[in-house]
Every structure is written in C-alpha cells, then in structure tokens.
BALOBA-1460 file (C-alpha; in Angstrom, 3 decimals):
// residues 375
<rec num="1" residu="m" x="79.583" y="2.120" z="38.195"/>
<rec num="2" residu="e" x="82.074" y="-0.005" z="36.957"/>
<rec num="3" residu="p" x="80.816" y="-3.422" z="38.033"/>
<rec num="4" residu="f" x="83.000" y="-5.197" z="40.424"/>
<rec num="5" residu="k" x="83.436" y="-8.407" z="38.486"/>
<rec num="6" residu="n" x="85.560" y="-6.653" z="35.834"/>
<rec num="7" residu="l" x="88.373" y="-6.361" z="38.205"/>
<rec num="8" residu="i" x="89.180" y="-9.810" z="36.427"/>
<rec num="9" residu="n" x="88.872" y="-9.455" z="32.943"/>
<rec num="10" residu="a" x="90.111" y="-9.798" z="29.603"/>
<rec num="11" residu="e" x="92.828" y="-7.543" z="29.282"/>
<rec num="12" residu="l" x="94.074" y="-8.848" z="32.596"/>
<rec num="13" residu="v" x="94.704" y="-12.337" z="31.579"/>
<rec num="14" residu="r" x="96.286" y="-11.166" z="28.407"/>
<rec num="15" residu="a" x="98.471" y="-9.141" z="30.484"/>
<rec num="16" residu="a" x="99.007" y="-12.421" z="32.354"/>
<rec num="17" residu="a" x="99.897" y="-14.662" z="29.562"/>
<rec num="18" residu="a" x="102.435" y="-12.113" z="28.121"/>
<rec num="19" residu="h" x="104.411" y="-11.814" z="31.608"/>
<rec num="20" residu="l" x="104.305" y="-15.648" z="31.509"/>
<rec num="21" residu="q" x="105.427" y="-16.005" z="28.002"/>
<rec num="22" residu="r" x="108.066" y="-13.306" z="28.434"/>
<rec num="23" residu="r" x="109.703" y="-15.916" z="31.090"/>
<rec num="24" residu="q" x="109.235" y="-19.107" z="29.218"/>
<rec num="25" residu="p" x="108.773" y="-18.488" z="25.489"/>
<rec num="26" residu="d" x="106.929" y="-21.916" z="24.792"/>
<rec num="27" residu="f" x="103.998" y="-21.187" z="27.453"/>
<rec num="28" residu="d" x="101.360" y="-21.074" z="24.932"/>
<rec num="29" residu="a" x="99.963" y="-17.568" z="25.620"/>
<rec num="30" residu="r" x="97.293" y="-17.889" z="22.766"/>
<rec num="31" residu="a" x="95.819" y="-21.041" z="24.127"/>
<rec num="32" residu="f" x="95.889" y="-19.686" z="27.687"/>
<rec num="33" residu="v" x="94.167" y="-16.863" z="26.696"/>
<rec num="34" residu="a" x="91.366" y="-18.416" z="24.612"/>
<rec num="35" residu="e" x="90.287" y="-20.698" z="27.105"/>
<rec num="36" residu="a" x="90.802" y="-17.957" z="30.170"/>
<rec num="37" residu="t" x="88.574" y="-15.789" z="28.113"/>
<rec num="38" residu="r" x="85.879" y="-17.864" z="26.864"/>
<rec num="39" residu="g" x="82.527" y="-17.037" z="28.714"/>
<rec num="40" residu="l" x="84.451" y="-14.468" z="31.437"/>
<rec num="41" residu="a" x="82.102" y="-11.712" z="30.508"/>
<rec num="42" residu="d" x="79.516" y="-13.802" z="32.186"/>
<rec num="43" residu="l" x="80.548" y="-14.629" z="34.997"/>
<rec num="44" residu="e" x="80.556" y="-13.101" z="38.652"/>
<rec num="45" residu="l" x="84.144" y="-12.074" z="40.357"/>
<rec num="46" residu="k" x="84.596" y="-15.288" z="42.064"/>
<rec num="47" residu="e" x="83.763" y="-17.230" z="39.236"/>
<rec num="48" residu="r" x="85.779" y="-15.701" z="37.084"/>
<rec num="49" residu="a" x="88.792" y="-16.209" z="39.523"/>
<rec num="50" residu="m" x="87.773" y="-19.945" z="39.369"/>
<rec num="51" residu="h" x="87.598" y="-19.959" z="35.844"/>
<rec num="52" residu="v" x="91.149" y="-18.311" z="35.048"/>
<rec num="53" residu="a" x="92.511" y="-20.875" z="37.496"/>
<rec num="54" residu="g" x="90.898" y="-23.633" z="35.817"/>
<rec num="55" residu="a" x="92.960" y="-22.226" z="32.292"/>
<rec num="56" residu="l" x="96.188" y="-21.940" z="34.558"/>
<rec num="57" residu="q" x="95.883" y="-25.453" z="35.526"/>
<rec num="58" residu="h" x="95.977" y="-26.729" z="31.919"/>
<rec num="59" residu="h" x="98.796" y="-24.541" z="30.652"/>
<rec num="60" residu="l" x="101.315" y="-23.958" z="33.277"/>
<rec num="61" residu="p" x="103.966" y="-26.959" z="33.698"/>
<rec num="62" residu="a" x="102.594" y="-30.144" z="35.171"/>
<rec num="63" residu="d" x="105.000" y="-30.181" z="37.559"/>
<rec num="64" residu="f" x="104.076" y="-28.063" z="40.429"/>
<rec num="65" residu="d" x="107.494" y="-26.791" z="41.563"/>
<rec num="66" residu="a" x="108.616" y="-25.907" z="37.691"/>
<rec num="67" residu="a" x="105.160" y="-23.858" z="37.658"/>
<rec num="68" residu="a" x="106.243" y="-22.008" z="40.819"/>
<rec num="69" residu="a" x="109.105" y="-20.770" z="39.555"/>
<rec num="70" residu="l" x="108.028" y="-19.382" z="36.378"/>
<rec num="71" residu="i" x="105.111" y="-17.467" z="38.573"/>
<rec num="72" residu="e" x="107.683" y="-16.512" z="40.512"/>
<rec num="73" residu="a" x="109.508" y="-15.255" z="37.654"/>
<rec num="74" residu="a" x="106.943" y="-13.703" z="36.362"/>
<rec num="75" residu="l" x="105.869" y="-11.528" z="39.230"/>
<rec num="76" residu="a" x="106.149" y="-7.635" z="39.580"/>
<rec num="77" residu="p" x="108.788" y="-6.300" z="42.132"/>
<rec num="78" residu="a" x="107.212" y="-6.810" z="45.310"/>
<rec num="79" residu="s" x="105.060" y="-3.570" z="47.213"/>
<rec num="80" residu="q" x="105.940" y="-2.133" z="51.107"/>
<rec num="81" residu="d" x="102.493" y="0.008" z="50.371"/>
<rec num="82" residu="e" x="99.279" y="-0.662" z="52.127"/>
<rec num="83" residu="q" x="97.282" y="-0.232" z="49.559"/>
<rec num="84" residu="l" x="99.641" y="-1.781" z="46.657"/>
<rec num="85" residu="k" x="99.455" y="1.434" z="44.809"/>
<rec num="86" residu="d" x="103.404" y="1.248" z="44.299"/>
<rec num="87" residu="v" x="102.918" y="-2.028" z="42.210"/>
<rec num="88" residu="r" x="103.597" y="-1.525" z="38.384"/>
<rec num="89" residu="h" x="101.976" y="-4.108" z="36.465"/>
<rec num="90" residu="d" x="103.157" y="-3.594" z="33.424"/>
<rec num="91" residu="a" x="106.600" y="-4.979" z="35.135"/>
<rec num="92" residu="g" x="104.931" y="-8.475" z="35.945"/>
<rec num="93" residu="l" x="102.112" y="-10.113" z="37.875"/>
<rec num="94" residu="a" x="100.349" y="-8.530" z="40.670"/>
<rec num="95" residu="g" x="97.076" y="-7.545" z="41.702"/>
<rec num="96" residu="w" x="93.731" y="-8.961" z="41.033"/>
<rec num="97" residu="i" x="94.852" y="-11.586" z="38.383"/>
<rec num="98" residu="l" x="96.868" y="-13.155" z="41.721"/>
<rec num="99" residu="w" x="93.218" y="-14.385" z="42.917"/>
<rec num="100" residu="p" x="93.207" y="-16.996" z="39.891"/>
<rec num="101" residu="v" x="96.788" y="-17.838" z="40.757"/>
<rec num="102" residu="g" x="96.395" y="-18.292" z="44.451"/>
<rec num="103" residu="e" x="93.556" y="-20.849" z="43.494"/>
<rec num="104" residu="f" x="96.198" y="-22.472" z="41.053"/>
<rec num="105" residu="v" x="98.742" y="-23.242" z="44.129"/>
<rec num="106" residu="v" x="95.528" y="-24.436" z="46.072"/>
<rec num="107" residu="r" x="94.950" y="-26.685" z="43.582"/>
<rec num="108" residu="n" x="98.308" y="-28.346" z="42.832"/>
<rec num="109" residu="g" x="100.397" y="-27.635" z="45.122"/>
<rec num="110" residu="m" x="98.796" y="-29.563" z="48.301"/>
<rec num="111" residu="q" x="100.933" y="-32.121" z="48.035"/>
<rec num="112" residu="q" x="103.866" y="-30.216" z="47.670"/>
<rec num="113" residu="p" x="102.842" y="-27.263" z="51.003"/>
<rec num="114" residu="e" x="106.354" y="-26.116" z="51.192"/>
<rec num="115" residu="r" x="106.976" y="-25.019" z="48.057"/>
<rec num="116" residu="a" x="103.602" y="-23.763" z="47.848"/>
<rec num="117" residu="l" x="103.961" y="-21.792" z="51.147"/>
<rec num="118" residu="q" x="106.945" y="-20.495" z="49.693"/>
<rec num="119" residu="l" x="105.550" y="-19.149" z="46.550"/>
<rec num="120" residu="l" x="102.227" y="-17.835" z="48.869"/>
<rec num="121" residu="h" x="104.834" y="-16.014" z="50.654"/>
<rec num="122" residu="a" x="105.539" y="-13.848" z="47.281"/>
<rec num="123" residu="l" x="102.105" y="-13.482" z="45.867"/>
<rec num="124" residu="t" x="101.251" y="-12.103" z="49.069"/>
<rec num="125" residu="q" x="103.240" y="-9.364" z="48.548"/>
<rec num="126" residu="r" x="101.670" y="-8.041" z="45.086"/>
<rec num="127" residu="f" x="98.079" y="-8.805" z="45.809"/>
<rec num="128" residu="s" x="97.179" y="-11.040" z="49.201"/>
<rec num="129" residu="a" x="97.235" y="-14.912" z="49.735"/>
<rec num="130" residu="e" x="94.651" y="-14.806" z="52.919"/>
<rec num="131" residu="y" x="92.245" y="-17.091" z="51.161"/>
<rec num="132" residu="a" x="94.681" y="-19.378" z="49.027"/>
<rec num="133" residu="i" x="96.768" y="-19.859" z="52.688"/>
<rec num="134" residu="r" x="93.767" y="-21.341" z="54.418"/>
<rec num="135" residu="p" x="93.333" y="-24.948" z="53.169"/>
<rec num="136" residu="f" x="97.442" y="-25.425" z="54.221"/>
<rec num="137" residu="i" x="96.463" y="-24.322" z="57.833"/>
<rec num="138" residu="a" x="93.577" y="-26.697" z="57.698"/>
<rec num="139" residu="s" x="95.503" y="-29.636" z="55.992"/>
<rec num="140" residu="h" x="99.416" y="-29.163" z="57.293"/>
<rec num="141" residu="p" x="98.440" y="-27.158" z="60.370"/>
<rec num="142" residu="e" x="102.372" y="-27.873" z="62.301"/>
<rec num="143" residu="l" x="103.713" y="-27.010" z="58.886"/>
<rec num="144" residu="a" x="101.475" y="-23.997" z="58.394"/>
<rec num="145" residu="f" x="101.861" y="-22.316" z="61.976"/>
<rec num="146" residu="a" x="105.993" y="-22.951" z="62.044"/>
<rec num="147" residu="t" x="105.848" y="-21.005" z="58.711"/>
<rec num="148" residu="l" x="103.794" y="-18.393" z="59.906"/>
<rec num="149" residu="a" x="105.734" y="-17.884" z="63.443"/>
<rec num="150" residu="r" x="108.807" y="-17.025" z="61.030"/>
<rec num="151" residu="w" x="106.682" y="-14.534" z="58.893"/>
<rec num="152" residu="a" x="105.624" y="-12.805" z="62.088"/>
<rec num="153" residu="r" x="109.329" y="-11.194" z="61.398"/>
<rec num="154" residu="d" x="109.239" y="-10.889" z="57.905"/>
<rec num="155" residu="p" x="110.563" y="-7.262" z="56.775"/>
<rec num="156" residu="n" x="107.414" y="-6.949" z="54.305"/>
<rec num="157" residu="l" x="104.189" y="-5.728" z="55.761"/>
<rec num="158" residu="h" x="102.050" y="-7.931" z="53.560"/>
<rec num="159" residu="v" x="103.622" y="-10.819" z="54.866"/>
<rec num="160" residu="r" x="103.230" y="-10.032" z="58.271"/>
<rec num="161" residu="r" x="99.647" y="-9.108" z="57.667"/>
<rec num="162" residu="l" x="99.336" y="-12.353" z="55.938"/>
<rec num="163" residu="v" x="100.275" y="-14.303" z="59.282"/>
<rec num="164" residu="s" x="97.162" y="-12.872" z="61.220"/>
<rec num="165" residu="e" x="94.624" y="-12.113" z="58.477"/>
<rec num="166" residu="g" x="94.988" y="-15.447" z="56.809"/>
<rec num="167" residu="s" x="94.671" y="-17.621" z="60.194"/>
<rec num="168" residu="r" x="91.340" y="-15.671" z="61.606"/>
<rec num="169" residu="p" x="88.960" y="-18.011" z="62.312"/>
<rec num="170" residu="r" x="85.462" y="-16.478" z="60.454"/>
<rec num="171" residu="l" x="87.364" y="-14.134" z="57.828"/>
<rec num="172" residu="p" x="84.599" y="-13.122" z="55.499"/>
<rec num="173" residu="w" x="84.279" y="-14.757" z="52.300"/>
<rec num="174" residu="g" x="87.405" y="-17.139" z="53.459"/>
<rec num="175" residu="m" x="87.015" y="-21.010" z="53.801"/>
<rec num="176" residu="r" x="86.095" y="-21.291" z="57.808"/>
<rec num="177" residu="l" x="89.208" y="-23.121" z="59.639"/>
<rec num="178" residu="r" x="86.703" y="-24.986" z="62.033"/>
<rec num="179" residu="a" x="89.720" y="-26.209" z="63.762"/>
<rec num="180" residu="l" x="90.350" y="-22.555" z="65.229"/>
<rec num="181" residu="v" x="86.753" y="-21.638" z="65.708"/>
<rec num="182" residu="a" x="86.765" y="-24.526" z="68.447"/>
<rec num="183" residu="d" x="90.415" y="-23.614" z="69.684"/>
<rec num="184" residu="p" x="92.169" y="-20.267" z="68.665"/>
<rec num="185" residu="s" x="94.788" y="-21.028" z="70.414"/>
<rec num="186" residu="p" x="97.602" y="-22.025" z="68.050"/>
<rec num="187" residu="t" x="96.765" y="-18.301" z="66.806"/>
<rec num="188" residu="l" x="97.372" y="-16.701" z="70.307"/>
<rec num="189" residu="p" x="101.130" y="-16.038" z="69.866"/>
<rec num="190" residu="l" x="101.111" y="-14.898" z="66.463"/>
<rec num="191" residu="l" x="98.650" y="-12.307" z="67.569"/>
<rec num="192" residu="r" x="100.984" y="-11.319" z="70.664"/>
<rec num="193" residu="a" x="103.792" y="-11.007" z="68.190"/>
<rec num="194" residu="l" x="101.899" y="-8.520" z="65.872"/>
<rec num="195" residu="q" x="99.739" y="-6.565" z="68.138"/>
<rec num="196" residu="d" x="102.164" y="-3.663" z="68.190"/>
<rec num="197" residu="d" x="103.324" y="-3.930" z="64.697"/>
<rec num="198" residu="p" x="104.762" y="-0.799" z="63.378"/>
<rec num="199" residu="s" x="102.002" y="-1.182" z="60.504"/>
<rec num="200" residu="p" x="98.570" y="0.169" z="61.213"/>
<rec num="201" residu="y" x="97.605" y="-2.484" z="58.694"/>
<rec num="202" residu="v" x="98.947" y="-5.008" z="60.558"/>
<rec num="203" residu="r" x="97.450" y="-3.984" z="63.367"/>
<rec num="204" residu="r" x="93.803" y="-3.762" z="62.487"/>
<rec num="205" residu="s" x="94.328" y="-7.141" z="61.192"/>
<rec num="206" residu="v" x="94.928" y="-8.210" z="64.837"/>
<rec num="207" residu="a" x="92.226" y="-6.398" z="65.805"/>
<rec num="208" residu="n" x="89.784" y="-8.233" z="63.550"/>
<rec num="209" residu="h" x="90.975" y="-11.760" z="64.306"/>
<rec num="210" residu="l" x="90.625" y="-10.965" z="68.167"/>
<rec num="211" residu="n" x="87.267" y="-9.775" z="67.436"/>
<rec num="212" residu="d" x="86.594" y="-13.310" z="65.098"/>
<rec num="213" residu="i" x="87.519" y="-14.895" z="68.858"/>
<rec num="214" residu="a" x="85.486" y="-12.634" z="70.433"/>
<rec num="215" residu="k" x="82.423" y="-13.522" z="68.821"/>
<rec num="216" residu="d" x="82.809" y="-17.976" z="69.928"/>
<rec num="217" residu="h" x="85.503" y="-17.467" z="72.861"/>
<rec num="218" residu="p" x="84.599" y="-14.000" z="74.692"/>
<rec num="219" residu="q" x="86.452" y="-15.268" z="77.963"/>
<rec num="220" residu="i" x="90.105" y="-15.435" z="75.694"/>
<rec num="221" residu="v" x="89.606" y="-11.504" z="74.764"/>
<rec num="222" residu="v" x="88.797" y="-10.666" z="78.158"/>
<rec num="223" residu="a" x="92.225" y="-12.471" z="79.756"/>
<rec num="224" residu="w" x="93.782" y="-10.332" z="76.621"/>
<rec num="225" residu="l" x="92.289" y="-7.071" z="77.535"/>
<rec num="226" residu="a" x="93.252" y="-7.599" z="81.428"/>
<rec num="227" residu="e" x="96.865" y="-8.870" z="80.136"/>
<rec num="228" residu="h" x="97.506" y="-6.142" z="77.407"/>
<rec num="229" residu="l" x="95.248" y="-3.360" z="78.115"/>
<rec num="230" residu="p" x="97.160" y="-1.782" z="81.427"/>
<rec num="231" residu="g" x="99.843" y="0.543" z="80.326"/>
<rec num="232" residu="a" x="98.987" y="0.057" z="76.609"/>
<rec num="233" residu="s" x="100.303" y="2.814" z="74.162"/>
<rec num="234" residu="a" x="97.933" y="4.424" z="72.479"/>
<rec num="235" residu="e" x="98.298" y="2.656" z="69.276"/>
<rec num="236" residu="r" x="97.705" y="-0.711" z="70.808"/>
<rec num="237" residu="r" x="94.783" y="1.108" z="73.009"/>
<rec num="238" residu="v" x="93.385" y="1.507" z="69.397"/>
<rec num="239" residu="l" x="93.923" y="-2.220" z="68.397"/>
<rec num="240" residu="l" x="92.370" y="-3.419" z="71.463"/>
<rec num="241" residu="r" x="89.185" y="-0.988" z="71.550"/>
<rec num="242" residu="h" x="88.510" y="-2.256" z="68.066"/>
<rec num="243" residu="a" x="89.136" y="-6.436" z="68.945"/>
<rec num="244" residu="s" x="86.343" y="-5.639" z="71.612"/>
<rec num="245" residu="r" x="83.650" y="-3.979" z="69.601"/>
<rec num="246" residu="t" x="81.324" y="-7.051" z="69.481"/>
<rec num="247" residu="l" x="81.335" y="-7.472" z="72.540"/>
<rec num="248" residu="v" x="80.920" y="-3.665" z="73.955"/>
<rec num="249" residu="k" x="77.646" y="-4.063" z="71.401"/>
<rec num="250" residu="k" x="76.465" y="-6.710" z="73.558"/>
<rec num="251" residu="g" x="76.999" y="-5.131" z="76.734"/>
<rec num="252" residu="h" x="79.327" y="-7.941" z="77.905"/>
<rec num="253" residu="a" x="79.871" y="-6.740" z="81.348"/>
<rec num="254" residu="p" x="83.607" y="-7.630" z="81.809"/>
<rec num="255" residu="v" x="85.111" y="-6.174" z="78.564"/>
<rec num="256" residu="l" x="82.614" y="-2.843" z="79.542"/>
<rec num="257" residu="a" x="84.477" y="-2.848" z="82.718"/>
<rec num="258" residu="a" x="87.611" y="-3.326" z="81.786"/>
<rec num="259" residu="w" x="87.290" y="-0.443" z="79.448"/>
<rec num="260" residu="g" x="86.017" y="1.931" z="82.392"/>
<rec num="261" residu="v" x="82.269" y="1.619" z="81.653"/>
<rec num="262" residu="g" x="79.299" y="-0.335" z="82.553"/>
<rec num="263" residu="g" x="76.359" y="-0.199" z="84.674"/>
<rec num="264" residu="r" x="72.879" y="1.292" z="83.948"/>
<rec num="265" residu="l" x="72.425" y="4.456" z="82.792"/>
<rec num="266" residu="r" x="71.314" y="6.852" z="85.816"/>
<rec num="267" residu="g" x="68.779" y="9.271" z="84.604"/>
<rec num="268" residu="e" x="66.242" y="9.011" z="81.749"/>
<rec num="269" residu="a" x="66.810" y="8.747" z="77.948"/>
<rec num="270" residu="t" x="64.486" y="9.918" z="74.864"/>
<rec num="271" residu="l" x="65.241" y="8.702" z="71.199"/>
<rec num="272" residu="t" x="63.183" y="10.823" z="68.560"/>
<rec num="273" residu="i" x="63.406" y="9.982" z="65.057"/>
<rec num="274" residu="k" x="62.799" y="12.591" z="61.829"/>
<rec num="275" residu="p" x="61.370" y="11.815" z="59.774"/>
<rec num="276" residu="a" x="59.105" y="9.535" z="60.458"/>
<rec num="277" residu="r" x="58.361" y="8.133" z="56.982"/>
<rec num="278" residu="v" x="61.658" y="7.793" z="54.787"/>
<rec num="279" residu="v" x="62.374" y="6.418" z="51.091"/>
<rec num="280" residu="l" x="65.020" y="4.374" z="50.320"/>
<rec num="281" residu="g" x="68.104" y="6.300" z="48.851"/>
<rec num="282" residu="g" x="66.954" y="9.667" z="50.578"/>
<rec num="283" residu="e" x="68.678" y="11.633" z="53.050"/>
<rec num="284" residu="g" x="68.034" y="8.929" z="55.581"/>
<rec num="285" residu="v" x="66.719" y="9.546" z="59.137"/>
<rec num="286" residu="q" x="67.880" y="11.957" z="62.129"/>
<rec num="287" residu="l" x="68.944" y="10.352" z="65.385"/>
<rec num="288" residu="a" x="67.971" y="12.944" z="68.292"/>
<rec num="289" residu="l" x="68.929" y="11.458" z="71.863"/>
<rec num="290" residu="e" x="68.146" y="13.162" z="74.941"/>
<rec num="291" residu="l" x="70.075" y="11.801" z="78.191"/>
<rec num="292" residu="r" x="69.378" y="13.358" z="81.317"/>
<rec num="293" residu="s" x="71.264" y="12.248" z="84.529"/>
<rec num="294" residu="t" x="70.092" y="11.490" z="87.954"/>
<rec num="295" residu="a" x="73.394" y="10.351" z="89.164"/>
<rec num="296" residu="r" x="75.697" y="12.595" z="92.076"/>
<rec num="297" residu="s" x="78.738" y="11.502" z="89.890"/>
<rec num="298" residu="a" x="79.498" y="11.593" z="86.346"/>
<rec num="299" residu="q" x="78.937" y="8.380" z="84.260"/>
<rec num="300" residu="s" x="81.378" y="6.986" z="81.138"/>
<rec num="301" residu="l" x="78.720" y="6.070" z="78.873"/>
<rec num="302" residu="a" x="79.359" y="3.624" z="75.743"/>
<rec num="303" residu="i" x="76.366" y="4.452" z="73.525"/>
<rec num="304" residu="d" x="75.073" y="2.096" z="70.366"/>
<rec num="305" residu="y" x="71.941" y="1.865" z="68.418"/>
<rec num="306" residu="a" x="70.271" y="-1.363" z="67.000"/>
<rec num="307" residu="v" x="68.378" y="-0.952" z="63.615"/>
<rec num="308" residu="h" x="65.857" y="-3.806" z="63.461"/>
<rec num="309" residu="h" x="65.469" y="-4.343" z="59.890"/>
<rec num="310" residu="v" x="62.528" y="-6.219" z="58.377"/>
<rec num="311" residu="k" x="63.336" y="-9.485" z="56.683"/>
<rec num="312" residu="a" x="61.470" y="-11.316" z="53.919"/>
<rec num="313" residu="d" x="59.326" y="-13.163" z="56.514"/>
<rec num="314" residu="g" x="58.127" y="-10.051" z="57.561"/>
<rec num="315" residu="s" x="60.287" y="-10.758" z="60.677"/>
<rec num="316" residu="t" x="63.264" y="-7.894" z="61.848"/>
<rec num="317" residu="s" x="67.068" y="-8.824" z="62.419"/>
<rec num="318" residu="p" x="68.983" y="-6.306" z="64.303"/>
<rec num="319" residu="k" x="71.732" y="-4.733" z="63.247"/>
<rec num="320" residu="v" x="74.285" y="-2.721" z="65.954"/>
<rec num="321" residu="f" x="75.745" y="0.533" z="64.868"/>
<rec num="322" residu="k" x="78.459" y="2.418" z="67.091"/>
<rec num="323" residu="g" x="76.932" y="5.706" z="68.733"/>
<rec num="324" residu="w" x="78.915" y="7.375" z="71.126"/>
<rec num="325" residu="q" x="81.345" y="7.359" z="73.890"/>
<rec num="326" residu="i" x="80.435" y="10.199" z="76.560"/>
<rec num="327" residu="m" x="81.182" y="11.119" z="79.893"/>
<rec num="328" residu="l" x="77.819" y="12.575" z="81.888"/>
<rec num="329" residu="a" x="78.080" y="14.869" z="84.314"/>
<rec num="330" residu="p" x="75.994" y="14.639" z="87.484"/>
<rec num="331" residu="g" x="72.694" y="15.881" z="86.700"/>
<rec num="332" residu="e" x="73.623" y="16.772" z="82.929"/>
<rec num="333" residu="t" x="71.093" y="16.983" z="80.339"/>
<rec num="334" residu="r" x="73.078" y="15.902" z="77.246"/>
<rec num="335" residu="r" x="71.697" y="16.035" z="73.511"/>
<rec num="336" residu="l" x="73.016" y="13.810" z="70.875"/>
<rec num="337" residu="v" x="72.174" y="13.969" z="67.011"/>
<rec num="338" residu="k" x="73.648" y="11.704" z="64.758"/>
<rec num="339" residu="r" x="72.508" y="11.235" z="60.884"/>
<rec num="340" residu="h" x="71.679" y="7.051" z="60.111"/>
<rec num="341" residu="a" x="71.720" y="6.840" z="56.152"/>
<rec num="342" residu="v" x="69.499" y="4.120" z="54.430"/>
<rec num="343" residu="r" x="70.765" y="3.629" z="51.335"/>
<rec num="344" residu="p" x="71.054" y="0.304" z="48.915"/>
<rec num="345" residu="i" x="74.317" y="-1.520" z="49.573"/>
<rec num="346" residu="t" x="75.460" y="-5.132" z="48.667"/>
<rec num="347" residu="t" x="75.498" y="-6.505" z="51.894"/>
<rec num="348" residu="r" x="71.916" y="-5.705" z="52.663"/>
<rec num="349" residu="t" x="68.796" y="-6.207" z="51.195"/>
<rec num="350" residu="y" x="66.254" y="-3.503" z="52.407"/>
<rec num="351" residu="r" x="62.585" y="-4.025" z="52.715"/>
<rec num="352" residu="p" x="59.587" y="-2.015" z="53.117"/>
<rec num="353" residu="g" x="58.035" y="-1.795" z="56.628"/>
<rec num="354" residu="r" x="58.639" y="-0.512" z="60.032"/>
<rec num="355" residu="h" x="62.171" y="-0.348" z="61.588"/>
<rec num="356" residu="l" x="62.417" y="0.047" z="65.181"/>
<rec num="357" residu="v" x="65.822" y="1.677" z="66.068"/>
<rec num="358" residu="v" x="66.874" y="0.819" z="70.194"/>
<rec num="359" residu="v" x="69.477" y="2.698" z="71.887"/>
<rec num="360" residu="q" x="71.601" y="1.027" z="74.359"/>
<rec num="361" residu="v" x="73.837" y="2.111" z="77.119"/>
<rec num="362" residu="n" x="76.501" y="0.279" z="78.102"/>
<rec num="363" residu="g" x="74.896" y="-2.575" z="76.335"/>
<rec num="364" residu="r" x="71.248" y="-1.910" z="78.080"/>
<rec num="365" residu="p" x="68.652" y="-0.730" z="76.216"/>
<rec num="366" residu="v" x="67.340" y="2.585" z="77.493"/>
<rec num="367" residu="a" x="64.895" y="4.312" z="74.471"/>
<rec num="368" residu="e" x="63.390" y="3.090" z="71.702"/>
<rec num="369" residu="a" x="61.597" y="5.040" z="68.462"/>
<rec num="370" residu="a" x="60.900" y="3.905" z="64.427"/>
<rec num="371" residu="f" x="60.832" y="4.854" z="61.248"/>
<rec num="372" residu="t" x="58.761" y="3.615" z="58.259"/>
<rec num="373" residu="l" x="60.657" y="2.850" z="54.944"/>
<rec num="374" residu="r" x="59.072" y="2.630" z="51.640"/>
<rec num="375" residu="v" x="61.288" y="0.975" z="49.071"/>
C-alpha cells in the first residue's frame, strides 16, 4: 500500500509550479520546486504540507492580495461532487496541494482576514479549508461568524460543509477552538440552518459537530433533541441519532429517553466470546450475546459493547463499539452474534494480554467476558 504521506509529493509540487507559472510567467517555478522538494521524501504528511507552505511563502508575491489573486487564477474549476472526483487536476490547483496553500493563507493572511476568507471560500471547493479557517475563527470571531452565516446559504456544498466542519470545537487533527469548547452557542444558529441541508455530506458534518458539543455540554444536545426530534424527517432523524452517539454510549438517561429507550434490562444477559485466544491480524473474535426477557411488556434496547484495550503500563482503556438496536418481546429469548475484528489500525496500538469485553444495555453493563490477545 502506498504510504499516506506520499499524497504530497514531488510530482504534485511540479504540477503546482506549472499552474502558477502559467498564470504569472515571472513566477520562478524552478526555484520553488527546488526548495519545496528538498528533503521532502524524508518527511511525514503534515511535515510535507508545512514544508511546501514555507516554499510558497518564499516564492509567491510578498503582497498577500497579489498572492491570493495568483492562487485563485491558478485554481482548477470548482467541484460540486462530495468526493471531489470531478476535479481536473490538470486544469489547475486542486486536491492535496491545497493543504500547504491553506497553511500559506494562515501564515500570511491574518492581517487581511476578509481577503483571506475570500480565498478560503475558493480553496474549499477544490479540497477543504476546514483546518485553515480555524485560526481566523479564533483571531477574528466576529468577522468569521458573520462570514459563515452567509456561507450557510452558499450554492456550493463544500462551502456549506465548511461552515459546520471548520467551526467544530474539537475537529480531529485540527486546532482546538477553546472558546467554542467553553461556549458553543455561536455555532448553534449555523447548525440550525444546515441540519436539513439537501446534501448528506453537509448533514454528516452537522451531526459530528453536535457530537463534539455533547462531549462538553450534553445539556445542549438534550435541548436540541427536545426541539428538533419531534416530527423530524427521516433524514433529520439519521443526523440526530449520529449526533447522539457519544451520549447514547455513555448511557445518558435524558438522551436515551428522547430516543424512547432507557431503563434497566428486565431479564438476564450472557456473553460468550470465541475463540478465547486470538492473534493480532487474524479473524478476530465472535461475540454471542443471549438475552432472556422476564418482562411482561416489550423492551426497546440500545446495545453496545466496550472492549478494554491493554495499555503500555498494563492498565486498560475502554473503547465503546456499536452493537444492536432491538425490541425484545415479553418473555423472549434472543441470541445476537457479531464479529469483532482485531487487526492493526493506525489509530490504535494493540498490546498482548487479557481484553475484557463488557456489554451495555441502555448504557448499563449487563454481561462480560474476555479474550486473550497475542501480538
């Protein structure tokens, strides 16, 4: 598999230089390529983006407005495709090269924020400006939020998504917007404007944004559900369920109640795991959960399970995974089976040892079992 870092490579740099020089003949493409590619192969992905951004600083016009105009002139046509599959990279700047371009905007446009935001509006239609816009939200919040409010009505889906994604309090890999972690209220009108957006791409971002808020202000999401869940369309219900996922996994009673679940399991639960010993990268384990109702009425059950992964110091850390959503009939016995993969991934380091698995029904532990991992 090609290393992820190679998404920013020498060929991409040379193509960018050609696009810039085509629009401004005195742009020193040779010197830019020499600087941007020097040592590039030894760097990881983010380091590559920062390195190329430094070369752009040295070779684009010193006047930010002139540099922004050159970048805009060199861009590929805008895209309306969610995956940006319709962008023609041979027609201009687009794709991964725009990460370092966005970093250039952050480094050089902070004193001209209106012009910088205008450029980010163009960039996000060819890649994404969700990381680049965050320093402007932090440094120029009044201007940024007024701009985002206008962009929420933009005809381009990537611009509308940026409104939500760029202002997420806890965007993964992005600068944390501490003011919004403390008080997310400035983004709520934006989310209200976008939660019924015609694009699923935009709505997913709204759901993730609300889920961010839930981690610090669960009462806001509870109030949001009370206002927006009754009579919601099928599309909005999908969004709100995704937005509720962290609180559902935690067994947050008001959120569970909003979704019509809650209360303890009335009955018994048994968890069986096979095999008892597994090797990292193998077929994983099979989780078999048997539920036996002792109730006289049906029970709506949200079932998750937490795998307690072994840490470097020998302690464990739980990670909750989605299980099942079922209606258990009075006196019913139900067997549920799920395959859980145990394979290397970039976001987790597996270590050998005993891994406890705890099943939660409506947020409450009801059964547990364990498997031993060999690495």
